[in-house]
TORMIMAR-718147 format. One line per 4 residues: number of its first residue (from 0); their letters; for each residue y, x, z of N, C-alpha, C, O, CB. Coordinates in steps of 0.001 Angstrom, whole numbers, plus 500000, padded with zeros to 6 digits. Glycine has a CB too. Layout:
BEGIN
NUM> a> Y,X,Z,Y,X,Z,Y,X,Z,Y,X,Z,Y,X,Z | ... $
% end
This chain:
BEGIN
0> mith> 919219,479900,779069,919383,481287,778688,918240,481698,777740,918475,482362,776730,919419,482196,779947 | 917027,481304,778071,915878,481661,777225,916018,481023,775852,915729,481658,774838,914551,481220,777885 | 916461,479764,775814,916650,479075,774536,917676,479800,773685,917474,479974,772483,917085,477621,774762 | 918774,480224,774295,919808,480954,773554,919282,482291,773053,919584,482697,771931,921045,481175,774433 $
4> hraf> 918497,482977,773879,917929,484260,773452,916987,484060,772272,917052,484807,771296,917184,484941,774620 | 916120,483071,772348,915194,482796,771232,915955,482431,769958,915565,482833,768862,914223,481654,771606 | 917031,481676,770102,917845,481323,768937,918496,482570,768346,918568,482715,767125,918924,480288,769321 | 918967,483461,769200,919562,484714,768739,918536,485531,767957,918842,486044,766880,920104,485531,769934 $
8> iarr> 917323,485655,768491,916261,486408,767805,915929,485760,766463,915749,486459,765465,914988,486487,768688 | 915849,484451,766433,915550,483742,765181,916646,483987,764142,916345,484202,762968,915394,482226,765442 | 917914,483957,764564,919014,484225,763626,918948,485658,763109,919151,485893,761917,920376,483970,764302 | 918667,486621,763990,918583,488026,763559,917431,488235,762578,917574,488946,761583,918407,488953,764777 $
12> raqr> 916304,487619,762861,915158,487771,761960,915431,487141,760600,914968,487650,759580,913909,487148,762580 | 916167,486050,760574,916493,485395,759311,917390,486271,758443,917359,486161,757218,917170,484054,759571 | 918186,487138,759060,919097,488014,758328,918418,489276,757809,918968,489954,756941,920254,488394,759209 | 917235,489603,758322,916560,490853,757944,915448,490573,756945,914917,489463,756904,915988,491565,759190 $
16> pgee> 915089,491570,756138,914009,491389,755163,912678,491066,755855,912353,491642,756894,913859,492654,754297 | 911941,490167,755284,910671,489718,755855,909627,490814,755972,908782,490766,756867,910118,488610,755033 | 909670,491809,755078,908661,492880,755127,908773,493724,756396,907833,494436,756749,908796,493782,753903 | 909910,493649,757079,910046,494370,758342,909210,493735,759450,908975,494355,760487,911508,494421,758761 $
20> yrdl> 908772,492524,759236,908017,491807,760258,906540,491638,759880,905865,490734,760372,908646,490444,760501 | 906060,492497,759021,904654,492439,758624,903768,492892,759782,904241,493539,760716,904400,493313,757371 | 902493,492553,759716,901545,493003,760726,901249,494486,760539,901246,494993,759418,900245,492179,760660 | 901005,495162,761632,900657,496585,761575,899259,496768,761011,898380,495922,761178,900755,497227,762970 $
24> taae> 899079,497899,760339,897727,498243,759905,896996,498863,761092,897615,499259,762080,897750,499222,758673 | 895683,498942,760982,894885,499551,762056,895282,501015,762251,895335,501499,763381,893371,499445,761739 | 895558,501718,761154,895950,503127,761248,897300,503277,761962,897469,504188,762773,896021,503758,759842 | 898258,502394,761670,899559,502460,762336,899425,502184,763835,900064,502843,764655,900536,501459,761701 $
28> wdef> 898596,501213,764179,898400,500880,765587,897719,502032,766317,898101,502368,767438,897570,499592,765728 | 896711,502640,765687,896022,503785,766293,896984,504959,766499,896931,505635,767526,894832,504223,765413 | 897855,505198,765528,898844,506276,765650,899798,505993,766812,900155,506901,767562,899638,506440,764329 | 900206,504741,766954,901102,504370,768041,900440,504575,769401,901068,505096,770323,901546,502919,767886 $
32> lahf> 899184,504170,769531,898470,504354,770788,898233,505835,771089,898285,506250,772247,897139,503609,770748 | 897974,506627,770053,897757,508063,770229,899020,508736,770759,898941,509738,771470,897326,508711,768901 | 900174,508191,770415,901449,508720,770909,901441,508800,772433,901900,509788,773006,902625,507841,770428 | 900923,507770,773084,900919,507744,774543,899883,508696,775127,900086,509236,776215,900658,506335,775038 $
36> elrk> 898793,508908,774429,897792,509872,774882,898347,511289,774823,898051,512113,775689,896517,509766,774032 | 899142,511569,773813,899729,512905,773664,900824,513175,774685,901234,514325,774847,900288,513074,772267 | 901302,512161,775369,902365,512331,776350,901830,512668,777735,902615,512907,778653,903203,511081,776420 | 900520,512693,777904,899941,513053,779194,899926,514571,779313,899343,515265,778480,898505,512465,779353 $
40> valg> 900576,515078,780361,900642,516520,780609,900149,516801,782020,899904,515875,782792,902091,517061,780411 | 900005,518070,782356,899406,518462,783636,900127,517869,784841,899483,517485,785817,899394,519964,783753 | 901452,517790,784784,902206,517321,785949,902459,515815,785962,902902,515277,786977,903517,518036,786011 | 902189,515134,784863,902441,513695,784817,902493,513186,783403,901550,513363,782631,903727,513359,785524 $
44> tcgr> 903611,512544,783057,903751,511928,781742,905107,512278,781149,906125,512257,781840,903578,510400,781831 | 905106,512598,779868,906347,512862,779149,906908,511523,778691,906184,510706,778122,906116,513832,777932 | 908185,511296,778935,908795,510022,778610,909580,510001,777318,910394,509101,777109,909672,509620,779699 | 909357,510977,776438,910159,510967,775219,909705,509858,774273,908572,509384,774346,910077,512325,774517 $
48> dygt> 910600,509461,773396,910382,508334,772506,909300,508599,771474,908976,509741,771148,911660,507981,771814 | 908759,507509,770978,907739,507558,769928,908281,508306,768715,909386,508034,768245,907290,506129,769527 | 907494,509245,768220,907851,509968,767005,908859,511083,767186,909325,511645,766195,908376,509024,766025 | 909213,511425,768414,910186,512496,768631,909470,513773,769057,908494,513723,769806,911231,512082,769695 $
52> pcah> 909951,514904,768585,909330,516166,768979,909766,516593,770377,910744,516077,770918,909673,517259,767971 | 909041,517523,770944,909387,518062,772261,910545,519047,772079,910419,520042,771366,908145,518762,772942 | 911658,518762,772723,912848,519604,772583,912756,520877,773416,913522,521816,773196,914087,518824,772980 | 911832,520919,774368,911740,522065,775276,910522,522936,775003,910145,523764,775832,911703,521586,776706 $
56> enac> 909917,522749,773853,908737,523538,773474,907698,523527,774580,907122,524557,774931,909134,524983,773145 | 907473,522340,775120,906460,522099,776151,906721,522838,777464,905785,523128,778209,905114,522494,775628 | 907975,523141,777746,908363,523668,779059,908675,522452,779927,909830,522190,780265,909612,524668,778964 | 907626,521720,780278,907774,520395,780890,908542,520405,782208,909245,519442,782515,906422,519797,781119 $
60> vrcr> 908422,521460,782982,909101,521499,784274,910610,521392,784065,911308,520815,784899,908747,522797,785043 | 911113,521931,782979,912549,521899,782699,913026,520553,782179,914214,520244,782271,912897,522966,781704 | 912140,519764,781646,912514,518563,780905,912860,517395,781827,912121,517099,782767,911390,518162,779974 | 913979,516737,781557,914390,515583,782358,913530,514361,782063,913556,513389,782817,915856,515257,782103 $
64> llrv> 912769,514401,780972,911922,513264,780608,910541,513310,781263,909755,512372,781127,911764,513209,779109 | 910251,514393,781967,908969,514490,782656,908952,513549,783852,909817,513622,784725,908695,515941,783104 | 907962,512668,783883,907744,511792,785039,906575,512372,785813,905420,512227,785412,907467,510291,784607 | 906879,513027,786922,905854,513736,787689,904993,512733,788444,905500,511837,789119,906499,514746,788671 $
68> dphq> 903695,512899,788319,902735,512091,789060,902813,512516,790527,902707,513709,790814,901274,512256,788487 | 902992,511584,791463,903089,511960,792880,901882,512753,793390,902008,513536,794332,903253,510720,793716 | 900731,512554,792779,899537,513306,793189,899615,514771,792780,898817,515588,793238,898286,512674,792590 | 900578,515107,791913,900721,516481,791427,901750,517282,792226,902121,518383,791819,901113,516471,789961 $
72> lprl> 902211,516752,793345,903173,517478,794191,902655,518859,794583,903401,519831,794462,903484,516669,795454 | 901396,518993,795051,900911,520347,795386,900937,521294,794189,901235,522479,794340,899492,520270,795935 | 900627,520779,793010,900642,521619,791801,902064,522072,791496,902280,523230,791139,900052,520853,790587 | 903037,521172,791633,904431,521535,791387,904924,522547,792419,905689,523451,792081,905319,520285,791406 $
76> eeih> 904498,522405,793662,904858,523378,794698,904267,524751,794366,904914,525777,794575,904364,522901,796089 | 903051,524765,793854,902401,526022,793450,903159,526670,792294,903366,527883,792283,900928,525771,793045 | 903568,525861,791329,904342,526372,790189,905657,526966,790682,906071,528031,790226,904611,525246,789151 | 906303,526286,791602,907583,526764,792148,907396,528109,792860,908202,529022,792678,908181,525719,793128 $
80> anla> 906338,528233,793667,906061,529494,794367,905778,530612,793369,906220,531745,793560,904866,529329,795331 | 905044,530296,792306,904743,531279,791273,906016,531729,790572,906181,532907,790257,903751,530705,790256 | 906904,530791,790333,908180,531147,789702,908994,532076,790590,909651,532992,790096,908990,529887,789385 | 908954,531846,791894,909686,532720,792829,909137,534142,792757,909902,535107,792772,909586,532178,794286 $
84> drlq> 907814,534274,792679,907201,535602,792550,907603,536259,791234,907929,537446,791201,905667,535500,792642 | 907578,535480,790144,907949,536008,788827,909424,536400,788790,909793,537383,788147,907652,534970,787730 | 910263,535634,789480,911694,535946,789524,911925,537272,790232,912721,538093,789778,912477,534822,790229 | 911243,537476,791322,911370,538737,792065,910959,539920,791187,911651,540937,791140,910506,538700,793351 $
88> eake> 909830,539776,790495,909358,540850,789611,910364,541113,788490,910662,542266,788177,907979,540491,789013 | 910886,540044,787887,911841,540202,786785,913108,540917,787257,913669,541741,786534,912201,538828,786186 | 913551,540599,788461,914741,541275,789004,914457,542747,789253,915293,543603,788962,915203,540600,790310 | 913273,543047,789795,912900,544446,790061,912803,545255,788773,913165,546431,788750,911565,544509,790812 $
92> qgwl> 912317,544635,787703,912133,545330,786427,913408,545338,785572,913474,546034,784558,910999,544681,785646 | 914412,544569,785980,915656,544530,785211,915555,543687,783947,916284,543932,782986,916067,545925,784843 | 914671,542705,783932,914496,541826,782766,915473,540662,782875,915098,539570,783302,913022,541304,782663 | 916708,540891,782495,917770,539914,782719,917552,538605,781962,917866,537534,782481,919093,540507,782320 $
96> geva> 917026,538679,780764,916724,537454,780018,915664,536621,780720,915759,535395,780790,916262,537793,778603 | 914664,537302,781233,913591,536620,781969,914130,536028,783270,913736,534931,783667,912427,537597,782268 | 915031,536756,783930,915638,536263,785177,916363,534948,784905,916199,533981,785648,916624,537317,785775 | 917161,534913,783843,917923,533698,783519,916986,532527,783210,917223,531408,783665,918859,533955,782319 $
100> aiet> 915933,532779,782444,914992,531714,782083,914252,531190,783308,914084,529982,783470,913987,532220,781044 | 913813,532101,784165,913080,531690,785367,913997,530935,786321,913574,529960,786941,912469,532914,786075 | 915244,531372,786446,916183,530660,787319,916427,529233,786832,916537,528309,787639,917512,531416,787399 | 916510,529055,785521,916686,527717,784954,915480,526843,785265,915626,525690,785671,916907,527796,783433 $
104> tmaa> 914282,527401,785072,913059,526649,785339,912919,526353,786825,912510,525257,787207,911836,527418,784836 | 913257,527330,787663,913180,527115,789119,914138,526025,789580,913791,525221,790445,913485,528417,789866 | 915334,525990,789012,916302,524956,789387,915760,523570,789039,915905,522627,789817,917656,525195,788680 | 915141,523455,787875,914561,522167,787476,913389,521799,788381,913255,520643,788783,914100,522213,786005 $
108> atqk> 912543,522774,788701,911402,522518,789586,911883,522120,790978,911320,521216,791595,910491,523761,789671 | 912909,522784,791469,913468,522453,792783,914014,521031,792783,913802,520273,793730,914581,523452,793171 | 914706,520682,791730,915264,519327,791619,914151,518274,791620,914268,517248,792291,916112,519198,790334 | 913090,518524,790882,911966,517576,790845,911256,517502,792196,910872,516421,792641,910964,517979,789749 $
112> ldam> 911083,518651,792845,910458,518660,794172,911297,517888,795179,910769,517087,795949,910251,520099,794659 | 912595,518126,795175,913479,517420,796105,913429,515918,795862,913370,515131,796807,914923,517928,795971 | 913452,515525,794602,913402,514099,794272,912088,513474,794736,912073,512354,795246,913578,513893,792761 | 910992,514201,794556,909687,513668,794967,909587,513570,796484,909029,512608,797011,908552,514548,794423 $
116> rtag> 910119,514552,797177,910023,514560,798645,910890,513476,799271,910523,512903,800297,910429,515927,799197 | 912029,513194,798667,912913,512175,799239,912577,510775,798753,912900,509794,799423,914353,512492,798907 | 911934,510668,797602,911625,509349,797042,910700,508554,797948,910864,507341,798084,910995,509496,795667 | 909744,509204,798560,908806,508507,799435,909436,508055,800732,908955,507110,801357,907637,509385,799733 $
120> natv> 910499,508709,801145,911150,508409,802421,912305,507429,802276,912713,506805,803255,911651,509682,803053 | 912826,507290,801083,914013,506465,800892,913630,505012,800613,912853,504720,799704,914866,507018,799745 | 914183,504130,801401,913998,502709,801174,915337,502142,800739,916356,502347,801399,913453,501985,802450 | 915324,501445,799650,916551,500856,799135,916494,499363,799399,915595,498672,798921,916740,501157,797615 $
124> hlgm> 917459,498869,800161,917533,497445,800442,918400,496798,799378,919596,497074,799295,918095,497172,801869 | 917811,495956,798580,918545,495307,797505,919207,494007,797945,920076,493483,797249,917624,495038,796351 | 918800,493492,799088,919390,492258,799581,918863,491055,798827,918037,491178,797923,920897,492316,799475 | 919342,489922,799206,918961,488682,798537,920067,488295,797566,921244,488404,797910,918699,487540,799568 $
128> pdtr> 919728,487852,796379,920768,487429,795437,921427,486142,795930,920793,485287,796548,920174,487223,794020 | 922685,486040,795644,923432,484841,796015,923262,483833,794899,923718,484066,793779,924947,485155,796272 | 922616,482722,795183,922336,481733,794144,923369,480614,794102,923261,479701,793284,920966,481143,794354 | 924356,480679,794967,925403,479655,794938,926261,479838,793700,926480,480969,793265,926275,479714,796214 $
132> paag> 926740,478768,793136,927625,478903,791968,928933,479581,792360,929404,479436,793488,927913,477520,791339 | 929505,480311,791434,930728,481053,791713,931911,480131,791962,932781,480448,792774,931042,481988,790566 | 931957,479007,791286,933087,478084,791440,933031,477421,792802,931963,477018,793264,933084,477016,790324 | 934158,477312,793427,934251,476607,794687,933899,477443,795893,933861,476914,797004,933383,475431,794652 $
136> rsra> 933642,478719,795726,933352,479583,796876,934615,479852,797651,935694,480010,797081,932715,480905,796429 | 934473,479899,798919,935626,480271,799727,935454,481712,800173,934337,482171,800411,935793,479322,800951 | 936555,482410,800280,936517,483810,800738,936574,483828,802248,937323,483089,802886,937692,484645,800136 | 935750,484701,802788,935805,484902,804239,936992,485792,804555,937223,486794,803878,934478,485529,804782 $
140> s> 937725,485437,805556,938923,486228,805891,938576,487359,806794,939453,488131,807181,939987,485368,806543 $
% end
């Protein structure tokens, strides 16, 4: 399998222009590494692709690409409680646009909190892979 994969890569590279496989400059490498530094946020790490802008204008709690650091669970709980207080105030003041925005953010925060709370408790048994060849297997009745 590895030999076939290497042959496939060699064939693909032979079909593409050689300048695509040049060595990176120091400036390009530094820019690439800086990309990962810029993805560190208060709650964890942003998982968006290299060179892509933030689609949520840094509203990280709402973003599905946010990978929350497990050590930041108390901070996320604090943010959620603060949102509940802000939602109550917005409802009292009749700020319907603010109510809708806060409800959206709260739903995302709740989803992340639930995922974090259940992730530590859930054990997934993957089993052992069956290494017997498929041919000649008998079915159990």
